matplotlib code that plots the C-alpha trace (Angstrom):
import matplotlib.pyplot as plt

x = [10.8, 10.4, 10.6, 10.1, 10.6, 8.5, 9.0, 7.1, 8.0, 5.7, 6.3, 9.6, 10.2, 12.7, 12.7, 9.7, 7.1, 5.9, 2.4, 2.5, 5.2, 3.0, 0.4, 3.2, 4.5, 1.1, 0.5, 3.8, 3.2, -0.3, 0.9, 3.8, 1.9, 0.1, 0.6, -2.1, -3.8, -3.9, -1.2, 1.2, 4.2, 6.1, 5.2, 3.2, 5.6, 6.8, 5.4, 6.7, 4.9, 5.3, 2.3, 2.7, 4.8, 3.1, 4.4, 7.6, 10.4, 13.7, 17.0, 17.6, 14.4, 15.1, 18.6, 17.6, 14.7, 17.0, 19.6, 16.9, 15.6, 19.0, 20.2, 18.2, 18.8, 15.9, 15.2, 14.6, 15.1, 13.5, 13.8, 11.7, 11.9, 9.9, 10.9, 13.5, 17.0, 20.1, 23.6, 26.9, 30.6, 30.6, 27.7, 24.0, 21.4, 17.8, 16.2, 14.3, 11.6, 14.2, 16.6, 17.7, 20.4, 20.1, 23.5, 22.2, 19.9, 20.6, 23.7, 23.2, 26.7, 25.2, 22.3, 24.7, 26.8, 23.8, 23.0, 26.6, 26.7, 23.3, 22.9, 19.7, 20.1, 18.7, 18.8, 16.6, 16.9, 14.3, 14.5, 12.0, 13.9, 16.0, 19.6, 19.0, 21.3, 24.1, 23.4, 25.7, 28.6, 31.5, 31.9, 35.6, 35.4, 32.3, 30.5, 32.4, 29.9, 29.6, 27.4, 28.2, 26.8, 23.1, 22.3, 20.1, 19.5, 16.6, 16.2, 14.0, 16.9, 20.6, 22.8, 22.5, 18.7, 15.5, 12.7, 9.5, 5.9, 2.8, -0.8, 0.4, 2.4, 6.0, 6.3, 8.7, 6.5, 3.5, 5.4, 6.8, 3.3, 2.1, 5.1, 4.3, 0.7, 1.7, 3.0, 6.5, 5.5, 6.8, 4.6, 4.7, 3.7, 7.0, 8.0, 11.7, 13.8, 15.2, 11.8, 10.6, 13.6, 12.9, 9.3, 10.1, 13.0, 10.8, 7.8, 9.7, 10.7, 12.2, 11.7, 14.7, 14.5, 16.1, 15.8, 19.0, 19.6, 22.6, 22.7, 25.1, 23.1, 23.5, 19.8, 16.9, 14.4, 10.7, 9.3, 5.7, 3.7, 0.9, -1.7, 0.1, -1.5, -1.5, -2.2, 1.1, -0.3, -0.8, 2.7, 4.2, 2.5, 4.6, 7.1, 4.4, 2.8, 6.2, 8.6, 11.5, 11.8, 11.6, 8.9, 5.9, 2.5, 0.5, -3.0, -6.2, -9.9, -10.5, -8.7, -11.1, -14.7, -16.0, -16.6, -18.8, -22.0, -20.1, -17.4, -20.0, -21.5, -18.1, -17.3, -13.6, -13.6, -13.3, -15.6, -14.3, -12.3, -12.7, -9.2, -7.7, -10.0, -8.5, -5.0, -6.0, -7.3, -3.9, -2.2, -4.5, -3.5, 0.2, -0.5, -2.1, 1.1, 3.4, 4.7, 3.4, 2.3, 0.6, 2.8, 1.7, -1.6, -2.7, -4.6, -4.9, -8.4, -7.0, -4.1, -6.4, -8.8, -6.0, -4.0, -1.1, 1.3, 1.9, 5.4, 7.0, 8.2, 11.7, 10.0, 8.2, 11.5, 12.9, 10.0, 10.3, 13.9, 12.8, 10.2, 12.7, 15.2, 12.3, 12.7, 9.0]
y = [-30.5, -29.7, -32.6, -32.6, -35.1, -34.2, -36.2, -36.0, -38.3, -38.5, -42.1, -43.1, -46.6, -45.8, -42.0, -39.8, -39.6, -36.3, -35.1, -32.4, -33.3, -35.4, -32.7, -30.2, -32.4, -32.9, -29.1, -28.3, -30.9, -29.5, -25.9, -26.8, -29.0, -26.1, -22.5, -20.1, -20.2, -24.0, -24.6, -27.5, -26.5, -29.5, -32.7, -34.7, -34.4, -37.7, -37.6, -39.9, -39.9, -42.0, -42.1, -45.7, -48.8, -49.9, -46.9, -46.3, -44.5, -46.2, -44.6, -46.8, -45.7, -42.1, -42.2, -44.0, -41.5, -38.5, -40.1, -40.7, -37.1, -35.6, -38.1, -36.6, -33.6, -31.3, -27.6, -27.9, -30.8, -29.8, -31.8, -31.0, -32.8, -32.4, -34.6, -35.1, -33.7, -34.5, -32.9, -33.9, -33.1, -35.2, -33.3, -33.2, -35.9, -36.3, -39.0, -41.7, -43.9, -46.5, -44.1, -45.0, -42.5, -39.7, -40.2, -43.3, -41.1, -39.8, -37.6, -34.1, -34.5, -37.3, -35.1, -32.4, -34.9, -36.0, -32.3, -31.5, -34.3, -33.6, -32.5, -30.5, -26.8, -25.8, -27.9, -26.7, -28.2, -27.1, -28.7, -28.2, -30.1, -29.3, -28.4, -28.4, -25.5, -28.0, -28.9, -26.1, -26.7, -29.0, -31.3, -30.6, -26.9, -25.4, -22.6, -23.2, -23.3, -26.4, -24.8, -25.7, -23.6, -24.1, -25.1, -23.3, -24.4, -23.0, -24.5, -23.9, -23.2, -23.0, -26.0, -25.1, -24.5, -26.5, -26.1, -24.8, -25.9, -23.7, -25.1, -28.6, -27.5, -26.5, -22.7, -22.6, -24.6, -22.5, -19.4, -21.3, -22.1, -18.5, -17.4, -19.8, -18.8, -15.2, -13.5, -13.5, -12.9, -9.9, -7.8, -10.3, -13.1, -14.9, -16.5, -17.2, -18.9, -15.5, -13.9, -16.9, -16.5, -12.7, -13.4, -16.1, -14.1, -11.0, -13.0, -14.8, -11.5, -11.9, -15.7, -17.6, -19.9, -18.3, -19.5, -20.3, -19.5, -20.1, -20.1, -20.1, -19.2, -16.6, -15.7, -16.9, -19.4, -19.0, -21.8, -20.8, -18.3, -16.6, -14.2, -10.8, -7.9, -5.8, -6.7, -7.3, -5.2, -2.3, -2.8, -2.6, 0.7, 2.3, 3.6, 5.1, 7.0, 8.0, 8.8, 8.9, 7.4, 10.8, 12.3, 13.8, 13.6, 16.8, 15.9, 17.9, 17.4, 15.8, 12.7, 12.1, 10.9, 11.7, 15.2, 17.1, 19.0, 22.3, 21.1, 19.8, 23.3, 25.2, 26.1, 26.3, 22.6, 20.7, 17.7, 14.1, 13.1, 9.4, 9.2, 10.7, 8.6, 5.4, 6.7, 7.6, 4.1, 2.7, 5.3, 4.2, 0.6, 1.7, 3.5, 0.4, -1.6, 1.2, 1.9, 5.5, 8.2, 11.6, 14.6, 17.2, 15.5, 12.7, 10.8, 10.6, 12.2, 15.2, 15.4, 15.4, 17.9, 20.1, 20.1, 18.3, 15.7, 12.0, 10.4, 7.0, 5.6, 4.0, 0.7, 2.2, 3.4, -0.1, -1.7, 1.2, 0.1, -3.6, -2.6, -0.4, -3.3, -5.6, -7.8, -7.7]
z = [-38.3, -34.6, -32.2, -28.4, -25.6, -22.6, -19.4, -16.1, -13.2, -10.2, -9.3, -7.6, -6.2, -3.5, -3.0, -2.3, -5.0, -6.4, -7.3, -10.0, -12.5, -14.8, -15.0, -15.7, -18.5, -20.1, -19.9, -21.6, -24.3, -24.9, -25.4, -27.6, -30.0, -31.7, -32.4, -31.1, -34.6, -34.3, -36.8, -36.1, -34.0, -32.5, -34.3, -31.7, -28.8, -27.3, -23.8, -21.1, -17.8, -14.7, -12.3, -10.9, -11.0, -14.2, -16.2, -14.3, -16.3, -15.6, -16.1, -19.1, -20.8, -20.0, -21.4, -24.6, -25.2, -24.7, -27.0, -29.6, -29.4, -30.2, -32.9, -35.8, -38.0, -36.9, -36.9, -33.1, -30.6, -27.3, -24.0, -21.0, -17.7, -14.5, -11.6, -8.8, -9.4, -7.5, -7.3, -5.8, -6.3, -9.5, -11.1, -11.4, -12.2, -13.4, -11.2, -12.9, -11.3, -10.3, -8.7, -5.2, -4.2, -6.8, -8.3, -10.1, -12.3, -15.7, -15.5, -16.8, -18.4, -20.5, -21.6, -22.5, -24.5, -26.5, -27.2, -28.1, -30.6, -32.1, -35.7, -34.8, -35.5, -32.1, -29.0, -26.2, -22.7, -20.1, -16.7, -13.8, -11.1, -8.1, -8.8, -12.5, -13.2, -12.8, -16.5, -17.5, -15.2, -15.4, -12.4, -12.1, -12.7, -11.1, -13.0, -16.3, -19.1, -21.2, -23.9, -27.5, -30.4, -31.0, -27.4, -24.9, -21.3, -19.2, -15.7, -12.7, -10.3, -10.0, -9.1, -5.4, -5.2, -4.9, -7.4, -5.7, -6.2, -6.0, -6.0, -6.9, -9.9, -10.4, -10.0, -12.9, -15.3, -14.5, -15.6, -18.6, -19.8, -19.3, -21.3, -24.2, -24.1, -25.0, -21.8, -23.3, -26.9, -28.9, -31.1, -34.0, -31.7, -31.3, -28.0, -27.8, -25.1, -24.1, -23.7, -21.7, -19.3, -19.0, -18.1, -15.5, -14.0, -13.6, -12.3, -9.5, -8.0, -4.5, -4.4, -3.3, -6.3, -9.4, -12.9, -14.8, -18.4, -20.7, -24.5, -27.4, -30.4, -33.2, -33.0, -30.9, -32.5, -31.9, -29.8, -30.4, -32.3, -30.5, -31.8, -32.1, -30.1, -33.3, -36.9, -38.8, -41.7, -39.3, -37.8, -41.3, -41.9, -39.1, -41.6, -43.8, -40.9, -39.5, -42.4, -39.9, -36.4, -34.8, -36.9, -35.1, -36.7, -36.5, -35.2, -35.4, -34.6, -38.0, -36.8, -34.0, -34.6, -31.1, -29.9, -27.5, -28.4, -28.1, -30.4, -32.9, -33.1, -33.2, -36.8, -35.8, -35.1, -38.4, -38.8, -38.8, -41.9, -42.8, -44.2, -41.1, -38.9, -40.5, -39.7, -36.2, -35.6, -36.5, -34.3, -31.4, -32.0, -31.7, -28.5, -26.9, -27.5, -26.5, -30.0, -30.0, -27.6, -27.6, -27.2, -24.6, -23.9, -21.6, -24.3, -28.0, -28.0, -26.2, -28.6, -31.6, -30.2, -28.9, -32.2, -30.6, -32.0, -31.9, -31.8, -31.6, -28.3, -28.0, -28.6, -31.6, -33.1, -32.6, -34.6, -37.2, -37.8, -38.1, -40.7, -42.5, -42.7, -44.0, -40.9, -40.4]

ax = plt.figure().add_subplot(projection="3d")
ax.plot(x, y, z, "-o")
ax.set_aspect("equal")
plt.show()
């Protein structure tokens, strides 16, 4: 099973309240609940939101819910938090609604202890709060990783930075949701923590805020399946069309259905061949997702009409090897 605890805190009794964390938490829960094909992903994420005094999330509640998340033997236990963060020389903290000074929040060291002791195969911690990168540092030995096997930490900023907002939402969480919706998916539709980080890191560009990522896993787990940009059946045909990774397919006009009037009347130009047209359709699909490219021609149409070749790109050779090893 996949379990998630999603927390968004807007309401704070003593320190300044926030305005976008609850919406961010609800958006993350919504995208994690189902895969893109509407199949169940995380089993009804446990969502805690604090919008007022009536639904305030105290430190005690937050700590017990985090403890409960990590105490079960699951495939994935995922914790997401959006709210105030605080850091001092003793470490970092997630501020609950009843926090007064910051260091009275839930210590990130406690979160890491729960994750360390968890029996879940994969423990994912995603934090959109200021100074959240402190989750992976020891208080007494700065920048020393505290990452046990099976744990992945993805945070909005380093221990020294603030988390920025944009249009009433956390900048980090907006990019996280884009990534989960497919911006960080591979060609089989999998979105992993590593691909999410790569998407966020690239998207932030020159922003002062930098995402923080540490992991200790043997292989990345998929957090969500999106609709792949190419049919898996077509992807698996890559080894059929290209017997070796460096094989070049000799094209000719029979592969292409479209031609000019002069070409239709030219006896030297062979007519379209339905079998070759079907292969060409698959090759075109490869070109669209950067698996293949025409050789010596700007487009596949010109390659076919000019008797040129088609070859795999470096990405195409990578997926060829995956298919050859029956990993796809």
